[in-house]
N, CA, C and O of each residue as an XYZ file, in Angstrom:
592
protein
N     -11.905    -22.332    -33.281
C     -12.366    -23.296    -34.191
C     -11.429    -23.736    -35.077
O     -10.879    -22.984    -35.881
N     -11.150    -25.217    -34.962
C     -10.238    -25.642    -36.061
C     -10.425    -25.711    -37.448
O     -11.417    -26.209    -37.981
N      -9.472    -25.211    -38.033
C      -9.945    -25.212    -39.710
C      -9.166    -26.656    -40.265
O      -7.964    -26.683    -40.531
N      -9.775    -27.447    -40.347
C      -9.379    -28.787    -40.803
C      -9.230    -28.977    -42.481
O     -10.065    -28.349    -43.132
N      -8.437    -29.627    -43.098
C      -8.408    -30.139    -44.413
C      -9.336    -31.006    -44.516
O      -9.560    -31.767    -43.575
N     -10.171    -31.070    -45.860
C     -11.009    -31.932    -46.038
C     -10.281    -32.824    -47.234
O      -9.636    -32.438    -48.209
N     -10.639    -34.209    -46.777
C      -9.820    -35.254    -47.639
C     -10.873    -36.296    -47.911
O     -11.558    -36.670    -46.959
N     -11.073    -36.798    -49.095
C     -11.837    -38.047    -49.499
C     -11.179    -39.173    -49.481
O     -10.173    -39.164    -50.191
N     -11.418    -40.234    -48.863
C     -10.935    -41.177    -49.058
C     -11.903    -42.459    -49.655
O     -12.936    -42.855    -49.116
N     -11.333    -42.970    -50.837
C     -12.108    -43.923    -51.499
C     -11.383    -45.222    -51.513
O     -10.233    -45.377    -51.925
N     -12.376    -46.391    -50.889
C     -11.404    -47.707    -50.564
C     -12.209    -48.854    -50.934
O     -13.427    -48.692    -51.008
N     -11.559    -50.314    -51.247
C     -12.140    -51.391    -51.637
C     -11.183    -52.412    -51.179
O      -9.979    -52.290    -50.956
N     -11.944    -53.434    -51.083
C     -10.875    -54.526    -50.601
C     -11.383    -55.964    -51.652
O     -12.504    -55.950    -52.161
N     -10.655    -56.864    -51.825
C     -10.794    -58.005    -52.896
C     -10.025    -59.032    -52.276
O      -9.085    -58.995    -51.482
N     -10.855    -60.261    -53.007
C     -10.190    -61.335    -52.124
C     -10.714    -62.426    -53.496
O     -11.828    -62.407    -54.020
N      -9.485    -63.389    -53.881
C      -9.551    -64.459    -54.632
C      -9.887    -66.023    -53.592
O      -9.061    -66.809    -53.128
N     -11.293    -66.042    -53.498
C     -11.265    -67.030    -52.457
C     -11.716    -66.476    -51.104
O     -11.509    -65.277    -50.913
N     -12.254    -67.129    -50.223
C     -12.302    -66.284    -49.024
C     -12.250    -67.231    -47.924
O     -13.330    -67.708    -47.575
N     -11.071    -67.637    -47.241
C      -9.975    -66.721    -47.401
C      -9.104    -67.272    -48.654
O      -9.376    -68.327    -49.226
N      -8.072    -66.464    -48.992
C      -7.622    -66.427    -50.040
C      -6.511    -65.516    -50.269
O      -6.223    -64.885    -49.252
N      -5.714    -65.220    -51.406
C      -5.000    -64.219    -51.561
C      -6.051    -62.791    -51.695
O      -7.086    -62.720    -52.359
N      -5.479    -61.807    -50.920
C      -6.561    -60.563    -51.175
C      -5.587    -59.272    -51.520
O      -4.358    -59.335    -51.499
N      -6.187    -58.346    -51.772
C      -5.837    -56.957    -51.610
C      -6.614    -55.709    -51.456
O      -7.837    -55.751    -51.594
N      -6.211    -54.974    -51.273
C      -6.780    -53.459    -51.097
C      -6.413    -52.321    -51.969
O      -5.335    -52.315    -52.562
N      -7.227    -51.406    -52.063
C      -6.867    -50.284    -52.747
C      -7.401    -48.903    -52.180
O      -8.477    -48.816    -51.589
N      -6.622    -47.918    -52.394
C      -7.286    -46.427    -51.726
C      -7.166    -45.514    -52.806
O      -6.441    -45.737    -53.776
N      -7.757    -44.641    -52.687
C      -7.411    -43.286    -53.558
C      -7.964    -42.326    -52.128
O      -8.928    -42.535    -51.392
N      -6.919    -41.210    -52.096
C      -6.958    -40.105    -51.027
C      -6.861    -39.039    -52.201
O      -6.077    -39.029    -53.150
N      -7.900    -38.120    -51.869
C      -8.205    -36.616    -52.586
C      -8.474    -35.820    -51.728
O      -9.333    -35.856    -50.847
N      -7.315    -34.669    -52.123
C      -7.469    -33.414    -51.397
C      -7.160    -32.392    -52.319
O      -6.087    -32.186    -52.885
N      -8.423    -31.659    -52.420
C      -8.771    -30.876    -53.587
C      -8.471    -31.429    -54.846
O      -9.190    -32.321    -55.297
N      -7.337    -30.940    -55.568
C      -6.968    -31.701    -56.938
C      -6.101    -32.821    -56.996
O      -5.893    -33.536    -57.977
N      -5.494    -32.935    -55.584
C      -4.258    -33.717    -55.656
C      -4.778    -34.985    -55.251
O      -5.478    -34.997    -54.238
N      -4.553    -36.096    -55.883
C      -4.848    -37.431    -55.664
C      -3.490    -38.401    -55.227
O      -2.375    -38.048    -55.612
N      -3.640    -39.509    -54.491
C      -2.762    -40.530    -54.158
C      -3.180    -41.862    -54.227
O      -4.077    -42.111    -53.422
N      -2.820    -42.810    -54.933
C      -3.211    -44.174    -54.885
C      -2.357    -44.940    -53.954
O      -1.147    -44.751    -53.825
N      -3.121    -45.898    -53.253
C      -2.425    -46.613    -52.356
C      -2.713    -48.162    -52.392
O      -3.911    -48.373    -52.201
N      -2.009    -49.255    -52.572
C      -2.607    -50.571    -52.650
C      -1.450    -51.604    -51.854
O      -0.238    -51.419    -51.744
N      -2.176    -52.600    -51.412
C      -1.397    -53.698    -51.008
C      -2.078    -54.982    -50.552
O      -3.216    -55.018    -51.021
N      -1.846    -55.854    -49.943
C      -2.452    -57.054    -49.928
C      -1.540    -58.322    -48.927
O      -0.424    -58.119    -48.448
N      -2.212    -59.418    -48.802
C      -1.557    -60.604    -48.239
C      -1.967    -61.620    -48.864
O      -2.897    -61.495    -49.660
N      -1.438    -62.696    -48.668
C      -1.663    -63.914    -49.272
C      -2.353    -64.786    -48.828
O      -2.499    -65.744    -49.587
N      -3.022    -64.855    -47.545
C      -3.973    -65.575    -46.962
C      -4.976    -64.806    -46.229
O      -4.737    -64.802    -45.021
N      -6.091    -64.111    -46.589
C      -6.902    -63.075    -45.920
C      -8.328    -63.350    -46.224
O      -8.516    -64.336    -46.937
N      -9.322    -62.719    -45.851
C     -10.480    -62.583    -46.027
C     -10.952    -61.192    -46.755
O     -10.222    -60.208    -46.635
N     -12.097    -61.108    -47.465
C     -12.521    -59.996    -48.222
C     -12.432    -58.812    -46.922
O     -11.668    -57.847    -46.966
N     -13.465    -59.133    -45.663
C     -13.697    -58.298    -45.111
C     -12.383    -57.594    -44.408
O     -12.360    -56.377    -44.221
N     -11.404    -58.369    -44.072
C      -9.918    -57.776    -43.641
C      -9.422    -57.044    -44.447
O      -8.696    -56.145    -44.023
N      -9.653    -57.187    -45.921
C      -8.911    -56.519    -46.943
C     -10.132    -55.072    -46.946
O      -9.501    -54.035    -47.147
N     -11.558    -54.826    -46.784
C     -12.143    -54.036    -46.848
C     -11.819    -53.042    -45.551
O     -11.909    -51.819    -45.655
N     -11.458    -53.663    -44.405
C     -11.141    -52.916    -43.354
C      -9.738    -52.317    -43.402
O      -9.404    -51.272    -42.843
N      -9.013    -53.056    -44.091
C      -7.057    -52.906    -44.152
C      -7.215    -51.426    -45.045
O      -6.508    -50.438    -44.842
N      -8.250    -51.511    -46.020
C      -8.361    -50.319    -47.155
C      -8.571    -49.014    -46.402
O      -7.766    -48.095    -46.556
N      -9.802    -48.875    -45.456
C      -9.790    -47.722    -44.667
C      -8.804    -47.494    -43.667
O      -8.788    -46.345    -43.224
N      -7.868    -48.405    -43.138
C      -6.914    -48.008    -42.084
C      -5.889    -47.417    -42.922
O      -5.352    -46.322    -42.751
N      -5.710    -48.124    -43.699
C      -4.148    -47.418    -44.792
C      -4.679    -45.968    -45.128
O      -3.920    -45.003    -45.041
N      -5.844    -45.851    -45.470
C      -6.177    -44.652    -46.296
C      -5.896    -43.724    -44.960
O      -5.188    -42.725    -45.091
N      -6.416    -44.035    -43.768
C      -6.267    -42.901    -42.502
C      -4.715    -42.882    -42.195
O      -4.243    -41.780    -41.917
N      -3.982    -43.827    -42.212
C      -2.936    -43.939    -41.663
C      -1.938    -43.025    -42.614
O      -0.868    -42.697    -42.101
N      -2.168    -42.661    -43.748
C      -1.638    -41.849    -44.748
C      -1.977    -40.401    -44.405
O      -1.249    -39.510    -44.841
N      -2.939    -40.139    -43.720
C      -2.911    -38.800    -43.282
C      -2.043    -38.298    -42.272
O      -1.931    -38.951    -41.235
N      -1.282    -37.017    -42.450
C      -0.572    -36.425    -41.775
C      -0.635    -35.377    -40.430
O       0.181    -34.904    -39.639
N      -1.864    -35.318    -40.622
C      -2.677    -34.484    -39.587
C      -3.890    -34.667    -39.115
O      -4.364    -35.678    -39.634
N      -4.671    -34.136    -38.325
C      -6.143    -34.245    -38.026
C      -6.806    -33.480    -39.250
O      -6.528    -32.319    -39.551
N      -7.787    -34.343    -39.963
C      -8.491    -33.881    -41.239
C      -9.998    -34.034    -40.921
O     -10.362    -34.695    -39.949
N     -10.899    -33.395    -41.779
C     -12.096    -33.747    -41.860
C     -12.180    -34.570    -43.212
O     -11.819    -34.126    -44.302
N     -12.714    -35.850    -42.988
C     -12.480    -37.222    -43.659
C     -13.907    -37.315    -44.117
O     -14.854    -36.978    -43.406
N     -14.039    -37.877    -45.568
C     -15.540    -38.534    -45.699
C     -14.791    -39.947    -46.521
O     -14.167    -39.958    -47.582
N     -15.058    -40.868    -45.770
C     -14.778    -42.397    -46.462
C     -15.797    -43.057    -47.122
O     -16.868    -43.279    -46.557
N     -15.580    -43.383    -48.228
C     -16.400    -44.211    -49.296
C     -15.973    -45.476    -49.384
O     -14.822    -45.826    -49.641
N     -17.239    -46.417    -49.093
C     -16.563    -47.796    -49.160
C     -17.730    -48.393    -49.719
O     -18.643    -47.593    -49.924
N     -17.980    -49.740    -50.063
C     -18.672    -50.707    -50.811
C     -18.960    -51.676    -49.730
O     -19.759    -52.575    -49.993
N     -18.473    -51.629    -48.653
C     -18.646    -52.522    -47.776
C     -19.726    -52.479    -46.531
O     -19.423    -51.958    -45.457
N     -20.837    -52.992    -46.741
C     -21.656    -52.913    -45.649
C     -21.195    -53.230    -44.250
O     -21.655    -52.773    -43.203
N     -20.343    -53.974    -44.384
C     -19.697    -54.512    -42.718
C     -18.925    -53.431    -42.415
O     -19.201    -53.014    -41.290
N     -18.013    -52.768    -42.998
C     -17.249    -51.410    -42.500
C     -18.010    -50.464    -42.108
O     -17.948    -49.967    -40.984
N     -18.888    -50.092    -43.101
C     -20.078    -48.959    -42.953
C     -20.778    -49.102    -41.957
O     -21.045    -48.115    -41.271
N     -21.266    -50.405    -41.612
C     -22.261    -50.494    -40.639
C     -21.659    -50.804    -39.297
O     -22.190    -50.583    -38.208
N     -20.554    -51.312    -39.501
C     -19.846    -51.691    -38.061
C     -19.431    -50.409    -37.647
O     -19.055    -50.437    -36.475
N     -19.361    -49.341    -38.150
C     -18.827    -47.905    -37.644
C     -19.954    -46.877    -37.615
O     -19.817    -46.017    -36.744
N     -21.108    -46.779    -38.433
C     -22.034    -45.834    -38.343
C     -23.002    -46.524    -37.349
O     -23.290    -45.916    -36.318
N     -23.504    -47.700    -37.578
C     -24.352    -48.394    -36.551
C     -23.703    -48.535    -34.976
O     -24.390    -48.893    -34.019
N     -22.539    -48.256    -34.904
C     -21.868    -48.352    -33.569
C     -21.390    -49.756    -33.063
O     -20.865    -49.825    -31.952
N     -21.556    -50.932    -33.869
C     -21.238    -52.270    -33.877
C     -20.021    -52.131    -32.996
O     -19.947    -52.383    -31.793
N     -19.056    -51.674    -33.826
C     -17.460    -51.749    -33.387
C     -17.217    -51.432    -32.224
O     -16.507    -52.147    -31.517
N     -17.840    -50.124    -31.725
C     -17.448    -49.611    -30.441
C     -18.202    -50.639    -29.338
O     -17.667    -50.935    -28.270
N     -19.421    -51.100    -29.722
C     -19.916    -51.871    -28.809
C     -19.139    -53.278    -28.470
O     -18.975    -53.758    -27.348
N     -18.665    -53.860    -29.837
C     -17.902    -54.783    -29.325
C     -16.593    -54.748    -28.693
O     -16.181    -55.633    -27.944
N     -15.796    -53.441    -29.094
C     -15.042    -53.244    -28.045
C     -15.286    -53.170    -26.453
O     -14.521    -53.563    -25.573
N     -16.390    -52.640    -26.331
C     -16.691    -52.315    -24.888
C     -16.965    -53.517    -24.336
O     -16.858    -53.630    -23.115
N     -17.286    -54.402    -24.973
C     -17.843    -55.874    -24.440
C     -16.743    -56.728    -24.805
O     -16.969    -57.839    -25.284
N     -15.526    -56.292    -24.612
C     -14.638    -57.384    -24.809
C     -14.157    -57.948    -26.017
O     -13.445    -58.951    -26.054
N     -14.642    -57.140    -27.262
C     -14.561    -57.897    -28.459
C     -15.615    -58.859    -28.495
O     -15.383    -59.798    -29.255
N     -16.648    -58.894    -27.924
C     -17.557    -59.871    -27.722
C     -18.943    -59.365    -28.545
O     -19.250    -58.186    -28.369
N     -19.707    -60.086    -29.335
C     -20.949    -59.643    -30.150
C     -22.149    -59.873    -28.881
O     -22.050    -60.449    -27.798
N     -23.294    -59.163    -29.523
C     -24.548    -59.337    -28.240
C     -24.508    -60.897    -28.095
O     -24.542    -61.317    -26.938
N     -24.436    -61.884    -29.189
C     -24.639    -63.130    -28.626
C     -23.375    -64.040    -27.815
O     -23.303    -65.229    -27.504
N     -22.634    -63.125    -27.678
C     -21.434    -63.555    -26.460
C     -20.222    -64.054    -27.489
O     -19.094    -64.185    -27.015
N     -20.448    -64.320    -28.849
C     -19.524    -64.858    -29.702
C     -18.431    -63.733    -30.008
O     -18.678    -62.528    -29.977
N     -17.089    -64.337    -30.332
C     -16.074    -63.200    -30.411
C     -16.148    -62.514    -31.658
O     -16.187    -63.172    -32.697
N     -16.172    -61.298    -31.677
C     -16.558    -60.295    -32.855
C     -14.865    -60.708    -33.786
O     -13.707    -60.706    -33.370
N     -15.396    -60.990    -35.016
C     -14.165    -61.196    -36.134
C     -13.370    -59.899    -36.504
O     -13.908    -58.796    -36.608
N     -12.136    -60.120    -36.678
C     -11.108    -59.020    -37.066
C     -11.025    -57.802    -35.831
O     -10.903    -56.589    -36.004
N     -11.115    -58.426    -34.758
C     -11.013    -57.244    -33.736
C      -9.679    -56.280    -33.877
O      -9.705    -55.055    -33.755
N      -8.638    -56.988    -34.125
C      -7.453    -56.491    -34.242
C      -7.575    -54.989    -35.379
O      -7.104    -53.860    -35.247
N      -8.336    -55.544    -36.370
C      -8.590    -54.464    -37.382
C      -9.451    -53.234    -37.066
O      -9.210    -52.054    -37.321
N     -10.750    -53.902    -36.312
C     -11.429    -52.784    -35.848
C     -10.920    -52.126    -34.680
O     -11.393    -51.010    -34.463
N     -10.054    -52.570    -33.873
C      -9.539    -51.759    -32.652
C      -8.650    -50.685    -33.498
O      -8.915    -49.512    -33.230
N      -7.689    -50.890    -34.426
C      -6.950    -50.163    -35.395
C      -7.910    -49.100    -35.780
O      -7.750    -47.960    -35.344
N      -8.778    -49.360    -36.471
C      -9.760    -48.476    -37.196
C     -10.410    -47.517    -36.167
O     -10.589    -46.356    -36.535
N     -10.731    -47.830    -35.087
C     -11.397    -46.829    -33.995
C     -10.385    -46.101    -33.514
O     -10.736    -44.978    -33.151
N      -9.379    -46.322    -33.399
C      -8.163    -45.535    -32.890
C      -7.785    -44.439    -34.155
O      -7.446    -43.281    -33.910
N      -7.859    -44.804    -35.080
C      -7.400    -43.840    -36.170
C      -8.586    -42.796    -36.726
O      -8.434    -41.803    -37.438
N      -9.948    -43.410    -36.107
C     -11.013    -42.453    -36.622
C     -11.254    -41.596    -35.236
O     -12.006    -40.627    -35.340
N     -10.823    -41.804    -34.272
C     -10.775    -40.925    -32.940
C      -9.959    -39.802    -33.430
O     -10.202    -38.748    -32.842
N      -9.120    -39.742    -34.284
C      -7.865    -38.719    -34.352
C      -8.646    -37.560    -35.316
O      -8.240    -36.398    -35.291
N      -9.782    -37.953    -36.158
C     -10.367    -37.329    -37.162
C     -11.921    -37.068    -37.098
O     -12.684    -37.670    -36.343
N     -12.288    -36.067    -38.014
C     -13.819    -35.889    -38.265
C     -14.043    -36.773    -39.132
O     -13.181    -37.044    -39.969
N     -15.191    -37.368    -39.105
C     -15.448    -38.226    -40.156
C     -16.879    -38.405    -40.626
O     -17.744    -37.758    -40.034
N     -17.233    -39.217    -41.635
C     -18.223    -39.785    -42.095
C     -17.973    -40.879    -43.051
O     -16.924    -40.984    -43.685
N     -18.983    -41.698    -43.134
C     -18.949    -42.779    -44.187
C     -20.231    -42.713    -45.057
O     -21.427    -42.564    -44.809
N     -19.373    -42.911    -46.353
C     -20.760    -43.185    -47.320
C     -20.350    -44.455    -48.129
O     -19.316    -44.636    -48.772
N     -21.729    -45.543    -47.884
C     -21.651    -46.463    -48.460
C     -21.833    -46.607    -50.018
O     -23.021    -46.389    -50.257
N     -21.175    -46.873    -51.119
C     -21.499    -46.976    -52.431
C     -21.675    -48.133    -52.914
O     -20.893    -48.954    -52.435
N     -22.614    -48.670    -53.915
C     -22.593    -49.969    -54.540
C     -21.432    -50.244    -55.156
O     -20.913    -49.316    -55.776
N     -20.835    -51.410    -55.139
C     -19.701    -51.953    -55.484
C     -20.087    -52.331    -57.144
O     -21.243    -52.603    -57.471
N     -19.307    -52.313    -57.815
C     -19.073    -52.740    -59.143
C     -20.486    -52.052    -60.034
O     -21.105    -52.670    -60.901
N     -20.756    -50.806    -59.628
C     -21.813    -50.479    -60.195
C     -21.682    -49.164    -61.010
O     -22.603    -48.361    -61.162
N     -20.234    -49.017    -61.595
C     -19.886    -47.746    -62.526
C     -19.277    -46.420    -61.393
O     -18.969    -45.341    -61.898
N     -19.180    -46.571    -60.269
C     -18.698    -45.705    -59.374
C     -17.117    -45.223    -59.755
O     -16.278    -45.925    -59.190
N     -16.766    -44.544    -60.297
C     -15.296    -44.165    -60.813
C     -14.418    -44.720    -59.707
O     -13.997    -45.877    -59.684
N     -14.215    -43.927    -58.927
C     -13.358    -44.296    -57.734
C     -13.068    -45.490    -57.119
O     -11.980    -45.932    -56.751
N     -14.550    -46.120    -57.029
C     -14.857    -47.332    -56.621
C     -14.023    -48.499    -57.462
O     -13.232    -49.273    -56.925
N     -14.313    -48.484    -58.737
C     -13.865    -48.995    -59.882
C     -12.295    -49.063    -60.018
O     -11.648    -50.020    -60.445
N     -11.801    -47.811    -59.552
C     -10.304    -47.963    -59.793
C      -9.547    -48.732    -58.355
O      -8.519    -49.404    -58.440
N     -10.203    -48.503    -57.211
C      -9.912    -49.132    -55.897
C      -9.956    -50.596    -56.247
O      -8.952    -51.283    -56.057
N     -11.000    -51.089    -56.721
C     -10.898    -52.391    -56.988
C      -9.993    -52.785    -57.923
O      -9.453    -53.868    -57.702
N      -9.639    -52.116    -59.045
C      -8.774    -52.630    -60.019
C      -7.165    -52.667    -59.165
O      -6.336    -53.520    -59.480
N      -6.939    -51.842    -58.292
C      -5.858    -51.714    -57.437
C      -5.634    -52.683    -56.487
O      -4.490    -53.061    -56.234
N      -6.830    -53.224    -55.807
C      -6.798    -54.195    -55.195
C      -6.578    -55.636    -55.567
O      -5.938    -56.449    -54.900
N      -7.321    -55.904    -56.966
C      -6.933    -57.262    -57.578
C      -5.799    -57.344    -58.188
O      -5.285    -58.444    -58.388
N      -5.170    -56.093    -58.622
C      -4.032    -56.230    -59.211
C      -2.956    -56.670    -58.380
O      -2.048    -57.387    -58.801
N      -3.064    -56.153    -56.929
C      -2.068    -56.492    -56.087
C      -2.106    -57.957    -55.634
O      -1.088    -58.644    -55.550
N      -3.505    -58.454    -55.308
C      -3.447    -59.900    -55.097
C      -3.145    -60.782    -56.140
O      -2.705    -61.886    -55.819
N      -3.298    -60.505    -57.380
C      -2.911    -61.202    -58.574
C      -1.550    -61.577    -58.391
O      -1.145    -62.720    -58.602
N      -0.724    -60.483    -57.940
C       0.693    -60.656    -57.935
C       1.287    -61.596    -56.924
O       2.436    -62.037    -56.953
N       0.163    -61.902    -55.831
C       0.431    -62.881    -54.532
C       0.285    -64.399    -55.248
O       0.935    -65.391    -54.918
N      -0.425    -64.351    -55.991
C      -0.921    -66.051    -56.562
C       0.170    -66.806    -56.811
O       0.042    -67.967    -57.201
């Protein structure tokens, strides 16, 4: 049996306008150690930044881990937990209504990264005093404000 390290990943994305300048923030926590990451793009959407935050958090892991990912994005959490993203991929990145799935490039990257780890998602209410979510939001907003 594999003895996997347990890592918590807290994520948030933010956008000024949708589309507009956007940022993402991540906190990785392993035991007592924490690492903050942030980035952004000049022209993006909130959903792309939410997805990118999770991707960047997972990309920061150096080996297979047991991961708990916290996000305030129902789009991201439901996309994985309800199997929507895998279904879209199986259908050539088309939704049930045959329309193209948005952000297929990021969903594909996310699914590939998730396949490397044991994971679970937890949805958290945004802007509701969750300390790590608030920190991630500040990281994301600070980043996109530099892009304006």
